[in-house]
N, C-alpha and C positions, 0 to 999 in steps of 0.2 A: 601870688596872687590869692590874694584873698575873699571872701566867696559873701556875694551882694546879698543878705533872709529879705534883707524888702525894701522898697526906694518910696520915697514919700514927695508926690504928684503934689506940688503948693496947687493952689484949685485956681491961679492965674491962666499957669502951664498945661492943667490937662482942660479947658475954656482952649485956651493956643492950638493943643495937639490933635484936640475932637474935631478943631477949625483944619486943618492943615488934611483928618483921615476923608471926614466929608468933600472938597474941594474937592475938581473933578479934576482940577491944573492941576495938582501935586504931582515929581516921580513918583510913581510906585514901589519906590527901594523909601519913601521916606517915609510913605505910610504906610506904610512896613513898619518902618521903627519907630511910626510915631503908639501904633498899636501898641508893639512887645513891652511901651516905656506905658501906658496907658491900664494896658493888663496888671503890668507889674505891684504897681501903685496901686491894684485890685488885692495886692496879694497873696499871686496866682503864680506861684509856682514858676521853675527855667521850663519845665519840662514842660509844663503842660504848655505855659506858654506856646514849647516851640511849635509847641501839636498841632496849638488852634490858629497858627500863626503861618507854618508852615516852612518853616526854615532851621536850623539848631540849632539845641540848643549853645554849642558855641556861639552861635551870632547872637542866642537872647542877653548871650552874659555881655558877649565888645556890646554890644547898645544900651543897656542899664546901665554899665558905666561909662560908658562915653557922653550916661546923659545926667549919671550922678558927681562928674569932674568936668560938665563943660553946659550943664541941662538945655535946651528949645535947640540952643546950636550948631552946639557937636549934631546936633538928625541931620542936621542942614545942607552935613559936609560931607565929601570922601576925609580918607585922612589919605597928604600925601605916602608916595610908598616911594625906596629909596629901589635905585636903582641894577640894576644886577650888574656884578662888576662883566661878569662878564659878552655885556648888551655894549659894555658903556665905552668898553679898546674899541676903538678901528680898527674895522674888518684891510687882515694884508693879501 
């Protein structure tokens, strides 16, 4: 897994992310994801962002990576998860 030194947040994305943070109807999980990207775009390191947002460094890296790969749309939806094999089998 490569280390993300800094992400660039274009003005249009920054405006949209700031709007999400300000909007009282935005789900809180989207608000903190947007805050992670905004702070990272200012050049703040993962540890400092994690402390500011109140999430783990792993979480900060995950959402920075998702933004890098999918843009703002990637922050708005949760990733699908595979079901555990043990839960897929019918009970006997």
